[in-house]
KOLZA-993773 format. One record per atom (N, C-alpha, C): x, y, z. Coordinates in steps of 0.05 Angstrom, whole numbers, plus 5000, padded with zeros to 4 digits. Example, Ala and Ser with C-alpha at 12.3 -4.5 7.8 and 13.67 -1.06 7.14 Angstrom:
REM KOLZA-993773
526448865156
524649105156
526449345156
525749555142
527349795143
525850015157
REM end
This chain:
REM KOLZA-993773
622646705257
624146905242
623047175248
624747365258
623747635265
623447805240
621948025244
621448195222
624048335214
625948375234
628448505227
630148325209
629848065213
631347875197
630447845169
628147955162
627047935135
628548125117
629048045093
630548205075
628948455067
630448645056
629148895047
626948845026
627548655008
625548584987
623048465000
623548295020
621248175034
619548385049
620948575062
619548785077
617848955057
619149025035
617649175015
615249025004
615748765000
613548594990
611148595010
611848555036
609748555057
608248825058
609849045056
608549305057
606649345033
607649255010
606049274985
603549094987
603948864998
601748675000
599548765020
600448885042
598648945064
597149205060
597949365040
596649615036
593849565024
591749645039
588949585030
587349835025
588650065026
587150315022
585850334995
587150214975
586150244948
583850054941
583449864959
581449654953
578749724966
576649694951
573949764960
572249514967
573249274960
571749034966
573648804972
572648604985
574248364992
575348234966
573548214946
574348084922
576748214909
576748484907
578948624894
581548594910
581348594937
583648564954
584948284950
583248084953
584347804951
585347744923
583947854903
584947804876
587647924872
588048174882
590648304879
592848154895
592148064919
594047914935
594947654920
592947514909
593547264895
595247314871
594547524855
596147584831
598947664839
599347824860
601947914868
603647684879
602447504893
603847274904
604947104881
603247054861
604046884838
606347034823
606047294820
608147444806
610747454822
610547494848
613047524865
614347254870
612947034870
614146774878
616446694860
616246654834
613846654817
612446384818
609846394810
608246144809
606846114783
605845874779
604345814754
601445894756
600245854779
597345914783
596845904813
594345984819
593645984848
590645994852
589845904876
587045914884
586946004913
584746144919
584446254946
581546234954
581146164979
578446144990
578346285017
576346455021
576146615046
573246635055
572846615081
570146655093
570346885112
568547085108
568647335124
567347285152
567647465170
566347435197
563247425195
562147495171
559247495168
558347255152
560147055147
559446815133
559446835103
560447055092
560447085063
563046955052
562646775033
564946625022
565846744996
568546764993
569746864969
571746654958
571346574933
573246384921
574346504895
577046504892
578346624869
580346434857
580746464831
582746304817
584346494799
586946454799
588646624781
590446424765
590546474740
592046284723
590246054716
591545834706
590045604698
591245354712
590145304736
591145064750
590244814737
591744594741
591044344729
588344254739
586944084723
584243994730
584243854757
586243684762
586343534786
586643714810
588243934807
588544124829
585844264834
584444334812
581844464815
579944294831
579744034824
577943854838
578643824867
581243794872
582243744899
581643984917
582344224907
581944464924
578944524927
577344474906
574544524908
573244364930
573944104932
572843944953
573744044981
576144144982
577144255007
575644505015
575044674995
573644925001
570744865010
569544664997
566744605004
566444515033
568444385043
568344285071
569444485091
570644695082
571944885100
569845065114
570245115140
568645305155
570445475172
569645715177
571145895194
571145785222
573545765235
573745625260
575845755278
575745695303
577745785322
580145595320
582545725318
585045565315
587245725329
588145625353
590245755368
593045705358
593345505341
596045425333
597145595310
599745575306
600945725284
600245585258
599945745236
599345625210
601545435202
600745205190
602645005181
602545015150
604845075138
605045075109
605644795099
604044715080
604344445069
604944455039
606244255029
606844245001
606443954991
605543944966
604943674953
606143684925
607343464918
608543444892
606243374872
606143544851
604143504831
605243344807
607543434797
608843304774
611843304781
613443224762
616343224766
617443504771
615943704763
617043974765
615344184780
613044104790
611244294803
610444204831
610044404848
609044354876
606444504880
604744384897
602344524906
602844604935
602944854940
603344964967
600645044979
600044945003
597545015017
598245185042
597045415043
597545595065
594845675079
594445595104
591945675118
592045975124
589846105119
589646395125
588446425153
589646605168
588646655196
588246945201
586346995219
585847265229
585547245260
587647325274
587547285303
587646985309
585746895324
585646605330
583546465313
582846575290
580846465273
582146365247
581546105240
582146015213
580046115194
580946275174
578946415157
579046335128
580946165120
581046095092
583545935085
583845895059
586145735049
587245865024
589945845021
591245944997
592845714985
592445674959
593945464944
595445594922
598045534920
599845624899
601045394884
601145404858
602445204842
605045334832
607345224842
609945354836
611845134825
614045234813
616045054804
617544934828
618244684826
619644554848
622644594844
623844764860
626744824856
628544584861
627644404878
629344164883
629543994858
627343984842
627343834818
629143974797
629644234802
631244384782
634144424792
634944274812
637744284821
638244454845
636144574858
636644734881
637244564905
638744674925
639544524948
637644554971
635744744970
633944794993
631144854982
629144744996
626344794989
625545084996
623945214979
623045484986
621445495011
620245265020
618745265044
620445305069
622745175069
624545205091
625945475091
626245595067
627545855065
625646085073
623046065065
621246295069
618846215086
619046005102
616745905117
615746115137
617646255150
616746465169
615346685154
616346755131
614946965115
612146865107
611846615100
609246515092
607346515115
608346445139
606646455163
605746735168
607546925165
606847205168
604747295147
605147195123
603247255101
600447135108
600446895119
597846765126
596346945146
597747045166
596547225185
595747485173
597447595156
596947865144
594547855125
594447655108
592347645088
589647615102
589447425121
586947375136
586147615152
588047745166
587347975182
586448215165
587848275144
587048495127
584448445113
583948195105
581348125093
579048175113
579548095138
577448135159
577048435164
579248585165
578948875169
577349005147
577948925122
576549045100
573648955099
573148695107
570448595109
568748755129
569948805153
568548955173
568249245165
570249355151
570049635142
567949655120
567849455102
565849465081
563049435093
562749255113
560149225126
559349485140
561249615153
560549865167
559750085147
561250095124
560550295103
557750235092
557249985087
554649915076
552449985096
552849905121
550749965141
550350265144
552550425142
552250715144
550750815120
551350715096
549850795072
546850725075
546450475085
543650385088
542150565108
543450625131
542150795151
541551075139
543551175124
543151435112
540851435092
540851225076
538651205056
535951155069
535950995091
533450945105
532451215117
534251375127
533451635139
532351815117
533851835094
532852005073
530251905061
530051635058
527551525047
525251565066
525751525092
523551565111
522551855111
524452045108
523652325106
521952375081
522752245059
521252275034
518552155037
518351915049
515851785052
513951935069
514952055091
513252205109
512152455095
513952585079
513152845067
511452815042
511552585029
510252545003
507552425007
505452565000
502652465003
501352414976
502852414955
501852354928
502652074921
500751894919
501451604916
503051544891
502351634866
504051574843
506851684846
507151924857
509852034861
511351884882
509951794903
511251644924
512251374913
510651234898
511550984886
513951024868
513851234852
516151294834
518651344850
518451494872
520751554889
521951304901
520251124910
521150874921
522550694900
521450684876
522550524855
525250624847
525750884850
528351004843
530350964865
529451014891
531351014913
532050744925
530050564926
530550304938
532750144925
532950134898
535149984886
537850094894
538050354900
540650464908
541550344934
539650274952
540350174978
541649894976
540749734958
541649454956
543549414933
543549594914
545249554890
543949374870
541449434863
539949274844
539249444819
538449304798
537849444773
535149574773
533149434786
530449534785
528849454810
527049624817
525149564839
522349564828
520849354834
518049334826
516349324851
514149484851
512249484874
509549384864
508649164874
506049044867
504149114889
501949234882
499849294902
497449114897
496349014919
494048824917
491448984914
490048924892
487449054888
485348884902
484148984924
482248824940
479748764924
479148924905
476648884889
476848654870
479048644854
479348434834
481048204844
482548244867
484348044877
486848004860
487548214844
489848194827
492148364838
494548304829
496848464835
497248664813
497648924820
497749144801
500649254801
501849284778
504549384776
504549614756
505849834764
506350054745
509350094744
510450104720
513350124715
514050414708
516050534721
516850804714
517550834685
516451034672
516951074643
515150924625
513450754636
511550604620
508750674628
507150774610
504450864616
502550644621
503250394614
501450174618
501350084647
499149964654
498749844680
498649544676
500249394691
500349104688
498948974711
497348774705
495848624725
496448324722
496548184745
496947904744
495547774768
494747524766
493447394789
495147404814
493847424837
495347464862
496747214871
496246974858
497646734866
499446634844
500246814826
501846734803
504646844805
506646684798
509446764798
510646764826
513146844827
514646854852
513347064870
512747304859
511447514875
508747424885
507247274869
504647174878
505046974901
507046814899
507646624921
508246774947
509846984945
510547144968
508147274980
506347384963
503947514974
502047304986
501847074974
500046864984
501046745010
503646695012
504746565036
505846765057
506347015049
507347215068
510247165076
511847035059
514646975065
516347085042
518447225050
520347335030
521847115016
522747164992
524246964976
526647094962
528846934962
531247004946
531546794924
531346874899
531746684877
533946804859
536246684861
538546784846
538846664818
537046494811
536946384783
534046334777
532646534766
529746514763
528946294743
530746244723
530046054702
529645774714
531145714736
530945454748
528645434768
527145644773
524945644792
522345594777
520845394786
518345314772
516245534776
516545714795
514445914799
514846154781
517046164766
517746394750
515546464729
514746714729
512546804712
513647044696
514147014671
515647214656
513947374636
511347374639
509647514620
510247814621
510447934645
511048224647
513748284636
515748114641
518448154631
518548154601
517047974588
516947974559
515648224548
513448314562
512048544552
513748804555
515548814575
517149054580
519949024569
520548794556
523248754544
525448784565
525048654589
526948664610
527748374617
530348324619
531348064626
531948044655
530547854668
530847814697
532547574702
534647604718
536447384725
536047294754
535747484772
535347424800
533247604812
531947504833
529747654846
530047634876
529547864889
529247874918
526448004923
524647854935
521947944938
521047904967
519748114978
518748105006
515848205006
514148105024
511448205026
511348485040
509348635033
508848895046
506448865065
507048885090
505048835111
504149095124
501549095131
500449325146
498349215165
498949245191
497149155212
496248865208
498148695202
497648415200
496548315173
495948505155
494948425128
496948505107
497048345085
498948395063
497548575042
498848795036
497648975016
499148964989
501248804988
502748784963
505548664968
507348714950
510048604952
512048804939
514548804950
516648964939
518748774928
519648824904
521448634890
523848774878
526148664882
528648764869
529548564848
530448674825
531248504803
534248554796
535848334796
538548344786
540348534802
542448424814
544448604827
546148734806
547248964812
548749114793
551448984787
552648854807
555248734803
555148434798
552748334793
552448044787
552547864811
552947964835
553147794858
550347684865
550147474880
547447374889
546347554911
543647564912
542347704935
542947544960
543147684983
543747565008
541547605029
541847475051
539947505073
540047795084
542447925083
542648195092
540948375073
541048315047
539448465028
536448435035
535648195042
532848145049
532048295074
533848305094
533248455119
532748755112
534548865096
534249145089
531649195073
531149025053
528749055037
526249025054
526248845073
523948805091
523449055107
525549185117
525249445131
524149655113
525149675088
524149865069
521249815062
520549555059
517749485052
515849555074
516749525099
514949595122
514449905122
516550055117
516250345116
514450425092
514950295070
513350355046
510450295050
509850075064
507049995068
505650215085
506950315105
505850525122
505450775106
507450845090
507251085073
504951065053
504750835040
502550795021
499850825034
499550705058
497050725072
496451015080
498551155088
498151445095
497251605071
498451545048
497651695024
494751625016
494051375019
491251295013
489351425032
490051425058
488251565077
488051855071
490251975064
490252265057
488552315033
488852155012
487252184988
484252134994
483751935012
480951885019
479752125034
481352235053
480352465068
480052705049
481852735031
481652955012
479152934995
478652684985
476252644969
473752684986
473852595011
471652625029
471152925034
473353075037
473053365042
471853495017
472853424993
471753534969
468753454965
468153204973
465453114971
463653274990
464653325014
463053475034
462653765024
464753875012
464454155001
462354154979
462453954962
460453934940
457653894951
457453724971
454753674984
453853924998
455654065011
454854315025
453854525004
455254544982
454354734961
451654644950
451254384947
448754284937
446454334957
447054294983
445054345003
444354645004
446354815002
445855105001
444055174978
444655054954
442955114931
440155014936
439954774948
437254664953
435754834972
437054924994
435655095014
434855355001
436655464985
436055724972
433655684953
433655454938
431455404919
428855364935
428955214957
426455164972
425455424984
427255594994
426355845006
425256024984
426556024960
425556194939
422856104929
422555834926
419955734916
417755734937
418455734962
416455714984
416155975000
417455995023
417056225040
417556495027
419556515009
420156774997
417756864980
416556684965
414256764950
411956854968
411456704990
409356775008
409857045021
412357095030
412957345043
412757575023
413557524998
413157734978
410157794974
408557584974
405657634972
404557784996
405557725020
404757875044
405558165042
407958215032
408858495029
407058655010
406358514988
404458644969
401758694982
400858504998
398258545011
398258765031
400558805045
400759025064
400559295049
401959315026
401659565011
398859605001
397559384994
394759404985
392859495007
393359385032
391759455055
392059755061
394459855058
394960145064
393160315046
392960235020
391260385002
388260355009
387560105018
384760055025
383860235049
385760275068
385060445091
384060715082
385160815060
384361085051
381961065032
381960865015
379960854994
377460705002
377860455011
375560285019
376160145045
375960285067
376560165093
374859925100
372459905088
370759685095
371759415085
373659415065
374759175054
377359085069
378159245087
380659185101
380458915117
378358865132
378258605147
378458365128
377158375106
377358145087
380258105077
381558335071
384358315061
386158225083
385558315109
387258215131
386957915135
384557815130
384157525132
385757375111
385857495087
387557375066
390557375074
391357605086
394057625095
394657425117
392757375134
393157175156
393656905143
392056835123
392456585109
395256565097
396256785084
398856785073
401056755095
400656885117
402556875139
402656585150
400356465154
400356185163
401655995143
401156045118
402455885097
405555915098
406456155100
409356205101
410556085126
409056105149
410055985174
410255685171
408155565159
408155275155
410555185137
411055335116
413255275098
415955295112
416255505128
418755535142
419155315162
417055245177
417255035197
417854765183
416654725160
417154475145
420054455136
421154675127
423954685119
425754635143
425154755165
426754715189
426554425199
424154305196
423754035204
425453845186
425453905161
427053735142
430053755148
430853995156
433654035162
434453895189
432653915208
433153785234
430453705245
429553455238
426953365246
426553345276
424553485286
423953475314
422853205322
423653095344
422752845353
424452605345
426252645325
427952425316
429752325338
431052515351
432952435372
431552345398
429152455404
427852395429
425752175426
424352165404
422151965401
422651765379
424651795363
425451585344
424451635316
425251445299
424851465270
421851455263
420351285276
417551245270
415951505274
416351635297
414951885303
415852105284
418452115278
419552325261
418352305233
418052055223
416852015196
413952085196
412552025218
409652105219
409452415217
411052555231
410952845230
411752945203
413752815191
414552895164
412252865144
410852645145
408552595127
406352795132
405852855158
403753055165
404453335154
406953405155
407753665146
408153685116
408353455103
409053455075
406853585058
407653735039
405653885022
406453854993
404553784977
404953754948
404654024934
406954144927
406854404915
406554394884
406554144874
406354124845
403554164834
401554144851
398854174842
397753924829
399253694830
398253454817
396753274836
396553354862
394953204881
396352944889
398952954891
400452714899
400052654929
399552404935
399052314962
401552174974
402352254998
404552125012
403451965036
404151715037
403151535058
405451405073
404951355098
406851205115
405550945124
406850725118
405850455125
407850315143
406950245167
408650115187
407249855195
408549625190
407149375194
408249215218
410249315233
411349185256
412549385275
413049305300
414249485320
417049565310
417549825310
420049935300
421949995324
424149855326
425949905349
427550165345
428450265367
430150505366
432950415356
434150575339
436850535329
438650735341
441350695339
443150905347
442551165332
443051395345
442251655334
443351695305
445851605301
447151645274
445551485253
444751235260
443351075241
440551195235
439151275256
436451385252
436551635235
438651805239
438852055223
439451985194
441151785190
441851705162
439451585148
437951415162
435551295150
433551505143
433051695161
431151915156
431952075131
434552145129
435452305107
435252155080
435851885081
435551725057
432651715047
430851665066
427951655059
427051925049
428052145062
427252415054
428252465026
430752385020
431852434993
430252274972
429652014979
428151854960
425351964955
424052064976
421452184974
421552434956
423552594961
423852844945
424352784916
426052574910
426552494883
423952394869
422452234884
419852134873
417952364867
417852564885
416052784881
416852954857
419452984853
420353164831
420253024804
420952764803
421452634778
419552414770
418052294790
416552054784
414152104766
412852344769
410452404754
408152204760
408052114786
405951924794
403852064811
402151904823
400052014840
400251934869
402051744876
402251654903
405151564909
405951644933
408651574944
408151444971
409351214976
409051085002
411751045015
411751095041
414151035058
413450795075
414950575074
414350335088
416550265107
415750185131
417650095152
416749815162
418749635165
418049375177
420749245186
420449045202
422748895212
422648615202
424848525189
425048255178
427848135184
427847905198
430347755202
432547935214
431748065236
433648245250
434748465233
433148565215
433948795198
431548975196
432049235197
430049435192
429849485162
427549455150
427149495122
425549755119
426749955106
425450215101
425350245071
422950305061
422650305031
420950545023
421650665001
420050874988
419250784960
416650774955
415650684929
413850894917
413850904890
412051094876
410850944852
408751054842
407350934819
407851094794
410251224793
410851404770
411951254746
413251404729
414151304704
416751144704
418151144727
420651004729
422951134713
425251004712
427551124697
429550904691
431450974674
433650794667
435750804689
435850594706
437550594729
440550604720
441250464699
444050464690
445050744683
443350884669
444051154660
444351344684
442451324703
442551504727
444951444744
445651184747
448051114763
450551204749
450651204723
452951304708
453251604713
451051754713
451152034719
452052084747
451251914765
451951934793
454951904797
456151694784
459051644785
460651874773
459451994752
460852214738
460552474753
459052484775
458752724791
456652914780
454952814762
452852984750
450452984769
449752754779
447352734797
448352644824
447752794846
448752734872
446752594890
444152604883
442252484901
442652194906
443052034885
443551754887
446151694902
448251854895
450851824908
450551874938
449152084946
448752144974
447451914989
445451804977
444051584990
445851344994
447351274973
449251044976
451351094997
452451334998
454551395017
453451385046
451051495050
449951485076
449351195085
448451035066
447850755072
450450605080
452550645065
455150515071
456150605098
455750855105
456850965130
455550825154
453150735152
451850605175
451650295171
453150195151
453249905147
450649795136
449149945121
446549855110
446849795080
444849655070
444749595041
442549755028
443249875006
441250034991
440749904964
438249834959
437549714933
435449884919
435949944894
434150114878
433249954854
430749944850
429649814826
427650004813
427950024787
426150204772
425750094744
423350094735
422750004708
421050234695
421850334672
420250534659
417350464657
415650644665
412750614664
411650434686
413450334704
412550154726
413450254753
414250494756
414950604782
417750534792
418350634816
420950604828
420750514857
422650354866
422750264894
425650304904
425850454926
428450494939
428250354966
429750134970
429549974995
432249985010
432050045036
434350065053
434149845074
436249685077
436249465096
438449525117
437549565143
439449635164
439549405184
442049305189
442249085209
441649185237
440149025253
439549095281
441548935298
443749065303
445948925317
445348895347
443949095358
443349095387
440449145391
439549085414
436649135421
436249415431
434449555419
433849825427
430849835434
430050015452
427250045459
425650115435
423250005433
421550075410
420350345413
419350455391
418150715392
415650715410
415250925425
413050935444
410350895432
410150975407
407450955394
407150675382
404950535390
404450265379
403750295349
405050125332
404350145304
401650015298
400550105276
398049985267
398649815242
396749655235
397149495211
397649665187
396649915186
397050105165
396850375177
399050485187
399150755198
399350945176
397451125174
397151295150
397351585157
398951735142
398852025143
398752125115
396852285109
396552375081
396752675079
397652765056
397653055051
395553105030
REM end
């Protein structure tokens, strides 16, 4: 039957049926087609099944078909697959009752069988008609079969293209946001707001793995609380543990479902899409979407998109952490620099500055002696010489402490010997500083030797200032492929818990500096102190490689005293 031979009503019907501009989804198009067919036939009810080029199945029912029809068509739909079919669609009819027919119309798009249409209509032959509607309108039905399938495919491809365009646009916008945002809380908030827009979900949750406690940490926008859960608990815990994304479209039926957080936040979860967040082969957390906005199930395409977003998010989170770490390190360096400046200024004020001031006063005194009592000038010059030598010794000691001579060329052992030799007790309490070396000390990498020297110097300085003892000893030895460097005093000791609390609060930097330097070279720092029983600061440095030993042979007790 040619299109010209179709009646005006039929042409108008086809034009009305094929117009898809007003439809935004396959479901709305096919529902409208089914409703219009039932209205225009007229029919009692109808069912339609369609499979898109992307494997997405759509099943619709209009009206109230008989139970037997529902069971029959449902079995047919379950076994139907999209397939190549070069033949013309064959319209079939089956008698249901004395007055009703079931018409089956295969839907086609090009050479593809894409679905089935079933209509329940009145049987005109049973009502006295001379011709079946199938023989009267079979050409029109064949044309409808082609039109419905083709238009559904066009809209499916158009919807997919629109979605992919939206996803690409959102990915671009989100990537720009992630690159520009270096504030972690704000970054997480931005992702939780923008990611659901990409997939059409109600909520996005980002769980970050706390390496210290081994827990998953969740912060919900608008909720000041922080939620923690075991890393192997719930669906998200399973994803983090196994590193495999999961789609659960009915969480109540899943034995892994963990609803403690949902009850605490008064949020009802129906479906979950969860993927791991990977960074350089390790999992740092998981990104999870909850409930689609339109009630549809999550799909593999949703998982692919979320996996891409999670990969970008993991990189952005790591960047923000690195930035925050660098920023904290920068602030720490500035604080340490200011502290060092104050320490240098204090040392110069208490040492060389006082000596130079005394020298200046002696010069003025000598000027007067030249006129009044020239015979006393030699004695005063001798006193001035002593002051000059003292100031020179103090300046050289300060320079040595800032950059110890011999450390880079002759090693830690020699540098500590010179440090002990130059050390001077300015407190007037007669404190003795001793160096004890009981085994051959190997050379370490320059960075490690510098860090060990500064830690021992800091510990010695702290003992001198605060211990109130009479003796400080620096000990070096090698045990089990580790260099053990220790500073001990016989002073009054201190409350270690209180001092460490002050260190964490940024009140006392000496202990913090020692710990940071030890961590930087992979060493362990152990401090033990008991009030009235002295303090011990022990540093354990792994000897990863063999280095030449210090040129100077150690003695059973190498001693340098001040």
